[in-house]
C-alpha positions in Angstrom: 57.8 154.9 91.5 55.9 157.0 89.0 53.2 155.3 86.9 50.3 156.1 84.7 47.2 154.8 86.5 43.5 154.8 85.8 41.8 156.2 88.9 38.4 157.3 90.0 38.8 160.6 88.2 40.4 159.2 85.0 44.0 158.4 84.0 46.9 160.3 85.5 50.5 160.0 86.8 50.8 158.9 90.4 53.1 157.1 92.8 52.7 153.3 93.2 54.8 150.7 94.9 57.7 149.2 92.9 56.9 145.6 92.0 59.0 142.6 92.8 59.5 139.7 90.5 58.2 136.2 91.4 58.7 132.8 89.8 59.6 133.3 86.1 59.1 137.0 86.2 61.8 139.7 85.6 61.7 143.3 86.7 62.4 145.7 83.9 63.5 149.3 84.3 61.5 150.9 81.6 63.1 153.4 79.2 60.4 153.7 76.5 56.8 152.5 75.8 54.8 152.2 72.7 51.1 153.4 72.7 48.4 151.1 71.4 44.7 151.6 70.6 43.7 149.3 73.5 45.6 151.6 75.8 43.5 154.5 74.6 40.3 152.6 75.6 41.7 151.8 79.0 42.4 155.5 79.7 38.6 155.9 79.5 37.9 153.0 81.9 37.3 150.3 79.3 38.5 146.8 80.1 41.0 144.9 77.9 40.4 141.3 78.6 40.8 140.8 82.4 42.7 144.1 82.7 41.3 147.5 83.4 39.4 149.6 85.9 40.3 151.8 88.8 43.8 151.2 90.1 45.1 149.7 86.9 48.6 150.7 85.8 48.1 151.2 82.1 50.3 150.3 79.1 51.2 147.0 77.4 54.4 147.5 75.4 57.9 148.6 76.6 61.7 148.5 76.2 64.2 148.7 78.9 66.8 146.9 81.0 66.5 143.9 83.3 66.9 145.1 86.9 66.0 142.0 88.9 65.3 138.3 88.3 62.6 136.1 89.8 63.9 132.8 91.3 62.8 130.8 88.3 63.6 133.3 85.5 65.8 131.7 82.8 67.7 132.8 79.7 68.3 136.4 80.7 70.5 138.3 83.2 70.5 141.6 85.0 71.5 144.5 82.7 70.2 142.8 79.5 68.6 145.3 77.1 65.1 143.9 76.3 61.7 144.7 74.9 58.4 143.0 75.5 54.7 143.1 76.1 52.4 142.7 79.1 50.4 144.8 81.5 51.5 147.8 83.6 54.0 149.1 81.1 53.6 152.8 81.7 55.7 152.9 84.8 59.3 153.3 85.8 59.5 149.6 86.4 57.3 146.7 85.1 57.2 143.0 85.4 57.4 140.5 82.5 57.5 136.8 82.1 60.9 135.6 81.0 59.3 134.1 77.9 57.4 137.2 76.9 60.4 139.4 75.9 63.0 139.8 73.2 66.6 140.8 73.5 66.8 144.2 71.9 69.3 144.3 69.0 72.5 146.4 69.6 71.7 148.5 66.5 68.3 149.7 67.9 67.7 152.3 70.6 65.0 152.0 73.3 62.5 154.2 71.4 62.7 152.0 68.3 62.6 148.8 70.4 59.4 149.9 72.1 57.5 150.0 68.8 57.9 146.4 67.9 56.9 143.7 70.4 53.1 143.8 69.9 53.3 144.4 66.2 55.7 141.5 65.4 54.0 139.0 67.7 50.4 139.9 66.7 51.0 139.9 63.0 53.4 137.0 62.7 50.7 135.0 64.5 48.0 136.4 62.3 49.8 136.3 58.9 52.0 133.2 59.3 50.8 130.9 62.1 47.0 131.3 61.7 46.9 132.9 58.2 49.1 130.2 56.7 50.5 132.6 54.1 52.7 130.9 51.6 55.1 132.4 49.1 53.2 133.4 45.9 49.9 134.0 47.6 47.9 137.2 47.9 46.9 139.1 51.1 44.8 142.0 52.1 45.5 143.9 55.4 42.5 145.8 56.6 43.5 148.8 58.7 47.0 148.8 57.2 48.1 152.2 58.3 48.1 151.2 62.0 51.4 150.2 63.5 50.4 146.5 63.5 49.0 146.9 60.0 52.3 148.3 58.7 54.1 145.4 60.2 51.7 142.9 58.7 52.4 144.1 55.2 56.1 143.9 55.8 55.9 140.4 57.2 53.8 139.3 54.2 56.4 140.7 51.8 59.2 139.0 53.8 57.3 135.7 53.5 57.1 136.0 49.7 53.5 137.3 49.1 52.9 137.9 45.4 50.4 140.7 46.0 50.0 142.8 49.2 46.9 145.0 49.4 46.6 147.5 52.3 43.5 149.6 53.3 43.2 153.0 54.9 40.3 155.4 54.9 42.7 158.4 55.2 44.1 159.6 51.9 47.4 160.8 53.3 48.2 157.6 55.1 46.9 155.5 52.2 49.5 157.3 49.9 52.3 156.0 52.2 51.3 152.4 52.4 53.5 151.4 49.4 56.5 152.5 51.5 55.7 149.6 53.8 55.0 146.8 51.3 51.6 147.5 49.7 51.4 146.8 46.0 47.8 148.2 46.0 46.3 150.7 48.5 42.5 150.8 48.8 40.0 152.9 50.7 37.7 150.5 52.6 35.1 153.2 53.0 34.7 153.2 49.2 32.3 150.4 48.1 34.4 150.0 44.9 37.3 148.5 46.9 36.1 144.9 46.4 36.1 145.4 42.6 39.6 146.8 42.8 40.8 143.7 44.7 39.0 141.3 42.4 40.6 143.1 39.4 44.1 142.8 40.9 43.5 139.0 41.5 42.1 138.1 38.1 38.6 137.9 39.6 39.5 135.3 42.2 40.0 137.3 45.4 42.9 137.2 47.8 44.1 134.1 49.6 44.2 135.8 53.0 42.6 138.8 54.7 44.0 140.0 58.0 41.1 142.1 59.3 41.4 144.8 61.9 38.2 146.6 60.9 35.5 143.9 61.2 31.9 145.1 61.5 31.4 147.4 58.5 33.5 145.4 56.0 32.6 141.8 57.1 30.5 141.0 54.0 32.8 142.9 51.6 35.7 140.8 53.0 33.8 137.6 52.1 33.4 138.8 48.5 37.1 139.8 48.3 38.4 136.4 49.5 38.9 133.6 47.1 37.1 130.2 47.4 38.8 128.3 50.2 40.6 131.4 51.3 41.2 132.6 54.9 40.1 135.5 57.0 41.9 136.2 60.3 40.1 138.6 62.6 42.5 140.4 64.8 40.6 143.5 65.8 37.4 145.6 65.8 38.4 149.1 64.8 35.1 149.4 62.9 33.0 148.0 65.7 32.2 144.7 67.5 29.0 144.0 65.6 27.9 143.9 62.0 25.9 142.1 59.3 27.4 138.8 58.2 26.3 136.8 55.1 26.5 133.3 56.4 25.4 131.9 53.0 28.3 133.7 51.2 30.7 132.5 53.8 29.6 128.9 53.3 29.5 129.2 49.5 33.1 130.4 49.3 34.2 127.9 51.9 36.2 130.5 53.8 38.1 129.7 57.0 37.3 132.5 59.4 39.7 132.6 62.4 39.6 134.9 65.4 42.8 135.7 67.3 43.6 137.8 70.4 46.1 137.9 73.2 43.3 138.6 75.7 42.4 135.0 76.3 45.7 133.3 75.7 47.6 131.5 78.5 51.2 132.4 79.3 52.3 129.1 77.6 50.6 130.1 74.4 52.2 133.6 74.5 55.6 132.1 75.1 55.1 129.9 72.0 54.2 133.0 70.0 57.3 134.8 71.1 59.4 131.7 70.3 57.9 131.4 66.8 58.9 135.0 66.1 62.4 134.4 67.3 62.8 131.3 65.2 61.1 132.6 62.0 61.6 136.3 61.6 63.9 137.7 64.3 66.9 137.8 62.0 64.9 140.2 59.8 64.2 142.4 62.9 67.9 142.5 63.7 68.7 143.4 60.1 66.2 146.2 60.3 64.1 144.7 57.5 61.1 144.8 59.8 60.6 148.2 61.5 58.0 150.8 62.2 58.1 154.6 61.8 57.9 156.7 64.9 55.4 159.4 64.5 56.2 161.3 67.7 58.0 160.9 71.0 56.8 162.4 74.3 58.4 162.5 77.7 56.5 160.5 80.3 55.2 163.7 82.1 53.4 164.5 78.8 51.7 161.1 78.4 48.3 162.8 78.4 49.3 164.8 75.4 50.5 161.6 73.7 47.1 160.1 74.1 45.4 163.2 72.8 47.6 162.9 69.7 46.6 159.3 69.3 42.9 160.2 69.7 43.2 162.8 67.0 44.0 159.9 64.6 46.3 161.8 62.3 49.5 159.8 63.0 51.2 157.1 60.9 53.3 154.7 62.9 54.0 154.5 66.6 53.6 157.1 69.3 56.3 156.6 72.0 56.6 157.8 75.6 60.1 157.9 77.2 61.3 157.9 80.8 
């Protein structure tokens, strides 16, 4: 089968053996894949958790149809239209654990379905499970113009947030954040953004920050979070290191929580998928939670799709189809 593989000379399409499902795995015939920032790094040879390096089939988000079942796979059948996340997605066939997928709604095509699994699981876990957002509270999403950022704002609105603030350093993308739930859009590269957030929250700061930027905004985040507020760190778009004011962190008694799928067990991931099904899946089926598709590429143009991502001018998801 055809797959997009990182090799000794970089990433490219090549032939690899078709996998076979074992245990609780299912084999999925892939119809569409969503591109993610972590994929871009892996095309350059960077590791993502335990995955990466020469010989790695790239990709982590897909939609398709179940082609085969492992002997212990439950709750699904051959022919089911599904979407999910996991390694080796950029291929004609991929493997998935039976608990790491969703049934794709009948009113959603494969391109649309491929945009959602990582966004809904990452941001439900960050905003609701770890962020503890309650109706009437206030939230700031750093890096809000990314696909997962757009989803975070929508989930916050769905859960009854009184004020949703979204950040983007790009003026064009920032102007569109209100279409996806932002009551206030800020430029996190402008030092005045903290004052804007404090003004919008009567000087208190927000209850919750979901931070995808990290390094360069770490201390500003502390200033923009209310006393006894929460910061959930889900990424490092701004870098893995930065200055951190430990005294301010202590003085404001902020709960600072780090989350990632890279170190989670399959049981933890299954629990996250089940939480999404239980809490917000009806909103996905009703199309209340959805992401814009910026551009769709055929699989044989996947290199061009990554070049478009690296140009960083898109809003929403880039999709590759088979």
